[in-house]
N, C-alpha and C positions, 0 to 999 in steps of 0.2 A: 271668451269675450273678444272675439276678433273685431277689428274696426279699422278705420283709415289710419295710415301711417302717421305717427306723432311727429311733430316738429320739435326743434330745440327751444321753442319760445316758452320758457318757464320763468322768464325774468320779471323782476319787479320794475314797474315803470318809473321813469326818472322823477316824476312828481309824487311818488308814493313812498312814504317813510317805511324803511325796513324795521320790522318789529320781530320779537321772538316767534310769534305765531304766524308770521308771513314768510319765514325762512324756508326755502325749499330743501327737501331731503333727497340726497343721492344715495340710493341703496347699492351695495357692492355685491357683485357676483364674480368671484375669483375662480376661473377655470384653469387652475394650476394644482400641482401636487405638493407645492412647497411654500404656501403662503405663510408669512410670519405669524399671522393671527390664528392659524390652525383651521381656517375655514376654506382651504383650497378644495374645491369640489372634486377634482380629479383624484385626490387622495382617498376620497370616500367611494369611488367607483360608481358615481351616479349616472343615470341615463339622461339623454336629451329631454325626455318627458319629465323627469324629476327636476331638471334645471328649469324648465318652463313652469312647473308647479311652484318651485321656489320663488321665481320671479313674480308670479301672480300673488303669492303670499306677501312679498315685500310691498307690492302695490296696495293690497288690502290693509297692510299695516301703516301705510302713509307715505310710501315712497313717491316722489314726484319725478324722479329720473332713475333709470337703471344703468349702472356702470359695469361694463363687461370687460374683464381683463384676462389675457392668456399667458402672461409672463410675470413671475414674481419680481418685484423691485425692492425686496427687503435688502438691508445692508449685506453686501457680500454675495448677492445672488448672481448666478451665472446666466448670461443671455441664452435665449432659445432661438432656434432658427426661424426665419420668416415662414417657412412651410409649416413648422410645428405650431406656431402662433395662429396662422390662418386656419389650420385644421381644428384647433381648439375653439376658436371664437366665431368664425363666419357662419357655420351651420346654426349655431345658437342664436346669433343676431338675426339671421334670416327668419328663424322661427318666432323669435320674440316680436319682431316687427309686424308679424301677421296676427299676433294674439294679445298684445297689450297696447294700451292707448296712450302711454306716457313716453317721453323721449328716451331713446337708447343712446348711451355714450360708449364709445370704444376707448378703452384705456391702453394706449400704445404710443410709442415714439417712432414706430416704423411707418414710413409713408405708404408702403405697399399694403400693409394691414389696414391702415386708415382708409385708403382708397376703396378696398374691397368691402370694408364694413359700411361705408357710406353708400355704396352701390346696393347693399342688402338691407338698408333701412335705418342705419344709425344716423343720428341727427347732431351728435356732439363728438368731437375728438378731444380726449383728455390726454394731453402730451406732457409727460413728466420732464421731458428734456427741454421744455420751454421754447419750442420752435427753433432749435439749433440747426436743424436740417432744412435747407431751403426747399427741398422737394416736398416736405410736409406743408410748408406755407403754400406751395403751388397747388397741392391736393385740396387744401381747405379753401383756397381762393377760387378754385374752379367749381366749388359746390356752394350750397346755401347753408352749410353746417356752421355751428358755433364751435369755438375752441376754448379749452382750458389751457392757459399758459402757466406752467408751474415753475417755481424757482428750485433749482437743485445745484448744490455746490459739488462739482465733480460728477461721478457716475455711481450707480448702485454698488459697484465693486469697491470704490475707494472713498465714498462720500462721508463715511463716519470715522475716517482716520484723522483725528485731531482737527476738526473744522474750526477755523478762526475767522474773525471779521474785525475790521477797524470800527465799523459802524453798521451793525446788523441791519436795522430797518432801512437805512438809507441805501445800503448796498443791494438789498433785495428789490427795493423800489426802482433803483437805477437799472438793474438787470431786467426787470419786467417791462419797464418803460422802453428800453431798447428793443425788446421783442415785440412790443405793441407797434413800435415804429416800423419794424420790418414787415409785420403783418399788414399794416395800413398801406405801406408802399405797394403791396401786392394786391390791394383792393379789398382787404377784409375790414369791414367797418367796425368801429369801436363797439357798437351794440351787439356784435357777434362774439366779442371777446370776454372771457372770464379769467380773472387772475387768481393764482393760488400761491401763497408764500412758501409752501412746501414744508410743512411741519414734519420733522423726522428725516428730511433729505439733506444731509450735510449740516445738521444742527445738533448742538448739545442740549441737555435738559433745560438749562437756563435760556438758551436761544429760543427754544419752543415756547417757554413761558413768556418771554419778552414779546414774541410775535402776538400771542393771545392778548397780552396787556395793551398792545399798541396797534391792534388790528385796524382801528379807525383811520390810521395814517395812510393806509392803502387806498382810501377813497380818493386820494389825490390823483390816482391813475384814471379815474372816471370810467371804471369798468366794474362789473359785478365781481364779488369776492367769494371764492370757495375756500373752505377750510376742511382739512381732513385729519382730525386728531384721533380717529377711532382706533382703540386698542394699541396705540403707539407706545414705544418703549419708555418715553418720558413719564407716562402714567405708571408703567410698571416699576420704574426706578423709584418714583416718589412713594408709591403705595406698597412696593415690594410684592407685586402680584404677577402671575403669568398672563399671557394675552387673553385667554378665555375668561379671566376674572376681572377684566378691566372695564366692564360695562358702566359701572357707577362713575368711575373716573372719566370715562368717555363722555357720559352725559353732562357731568360738571363742566368739562372742557368746551363742549359744543354750546352749552347755554351761555357761557362767558363769551364765546365767539359770536353768537347771535346778538347778544346785548352790545357787543363792541363793533358791530357792523357787517357781519357775515351775511351774505345773501343765500348761500348754499352750503350745507354741511354734508360731507361724504362719510357714511357710516355703515358698519356691519349690522348693528342692532337697531333696525328701523323702528320697531314698535316702541322701544323705550325713548328713542330720540323724539318721535312724534308726540308722545305723551308729555315729555319734559317741556318741549317748546310750546305746546298748547297751554300747559298749566302756567308757565312763566308769563306767557302773553296775557292770560286771564288775570293773574295777580297784578301785573303792571297796568292792565286795562289799556294796552296799546296794540 
């Protein structure tokens, strides 16, 4: 189903109320051998054709965005080289851009990878480092792409070593606000910016629950909000389940996120997310 290249314009307009049934779904494609969730496609030895089929399945299940990543950012994960990440992601992004009609996101904090991905058809840069690298800001500013600015305390290597905050929500908002200012100074308009409070990135179980409870406070940033609770460890610790069995916990988390103001949810299990959001929207008649 080839078609024109999709843009990143999947946003809810400013005068349109966000409801569970209007929340956009970002489907995850991990081109890694070591994803925390057990879905790293490289560990399964899949071909490019199989990745394309997988992406098309996600679209049919209800994905509004496809997020492609070539480096695991699980706690303690070791970085991969720029060359390796490019080899994993760019051929797939080029192929997806010619065959699916929804926006493609590149999940990277490396400016070089973001630049190549945008050249090959990506429309969104999902930066877990929250635009810490000025070169990333310049790459995005020189394009028409949208950007996800995520909060992370530390790095994947050390973020879960006793993360502490004096005022969790205020500190995350301040961090994101500073990143938005840097982006704005470079010419990236606010309507191109999506913020992500970074569930699981330098957060304890209670921190993650507090974010979900208080998600509406991030509306003060006047940007769309993305939340990624999918199969995260806080669900596993509460329910005592391994990643592959956290689907129900994920669905519960994303429904709460949607009801508390999320515009986009990033998930592995697109079909179940789409069903849950549609049903909750129908029950609430919103």
